[in-house]
C-alpha positions in Angstrom: 98.9 -6.5 31.0 96.8 -6.4 27.8 96.0 -10.2 28.2 94.6 -9.7 31.7 92.5 -6.7 30.6 91.1 -8.6 27.6 90.3 -11.6 29.7 88.6 -9.7 32.4 86.6 -7.6 30.0 85.4 -10.5 27.9 84.6 -12.6 31.0 82.6 -9.8 32.6 80.8 -9.2 29.3 79.9 -12.9 28.9 78.7 -13.0 32.5 76.5 -10.0 32.0 75.0 -11.2 28.8 74.3 -14.7 30.2 72.6 -13.3 33.3 70.5 -10.9 31.2 69.5 -13.7 28.7 68.6 -16.0 31.6 66.4 -13.3 33.2 64.7 -12.5 29.9 63.7 -16.1 29.3 62.8 -16.6 33.0 65.2 -19.4 33.7 65.6 -20.4 37.4 68.3 -18.2 39.2 70.5 -21.2 40.0 70.7 -22.4 36.4 71.2 -18.8 35.2 74.1 -18.2 37.6 75.7 -21.6 36.9 75.7 -20.8 33.2 76.9 -17.3 33.8 79.9 -18.4 35.9 80.8 -21.0 33.3 80.6 -18.3 30.6 82.7 -16.0 32.8 85.6 -18.5 33.1 85.4 -19.7 29.5 85.5 -16.2 28.0 88.1 -15.1 30.5 90.4 -17.8 29.1 89.5 -16.9 25.6 90.2 -13.2 26.3 93.5 -14.1 28.0 94.7 -16.0 24.9 93.6 -13.3 22.5 95.2 -10.6 24.7 98.4 -12.6 24.8 98.5 -12.9 21.1 97.8 -9.1 20.7 100.6 -8.3 23.2 103.0 -10.4 21.2 102.0 -8.7 18.0 102.5 -5.3 19.5 105.9 -6.2 21.0 107.1 -7.6 17.7 106.0 -4.5 15.8 107.7 -2.3 18.4 110.9 -4.3 18.1 110.9 -4.1 14.3 110.1 -0.4 14.3 112.9 0.3 16.8 115.4 -1.6 14.7 114.2 0.2 11.6 114.6 3.6 13.2 118.1 2.7 14.6 119.1 1.6 11.1 117.8 4.7 9.5 119.5 7.1 11.9 122.7 5.2 12.6 125.5 7.7 12.9 128.2 7.4 10.3 131.9 8.0 10.8 131.6 11.5 9.2 128.8 12.4 11.6 130.9 11.3 14.5 133.9 13.4 13.2 131.7 16.5 13.0 130.3 15.9 16.5 133.8 15.5 17.9 135.0 18.7 16.2 132.0 20.7 17.6 132.7 19.3 21.0 136.4 20.4 20.8 135.5 23.9 19.6 132.8 24.4 22.2 129.6 26.3 21.6 129.5 30.0 22.7 127.0 30.0 25.5 126.8 33.8 25.8 125.0 34.1 22.5 122.3 31.5 23.3 121.6 32.4 26.9 119.9 35.7 26.1 122.0 37.6 28.6 
């Protein structure tokens, strides 16, 4: 998703800049559009590659962060014993319901 957005944004930006530059220097319309379409495709590919790299970096960071969080908050056997004991005793619902 990020790769497609990056490619489309960079392609549209390159197209707009090329058309604007061609109009400012008064190039013929055919040459300006030819260069603009070339810039569109070229920068679309560049943006797609850069977006793919960014997407891989974000996924790798997400994977590492998730593993770090799971390792930090991994339940120990004593935590599981406490949770099981609480489940056996049951929590008094009448005190918490506000009734």
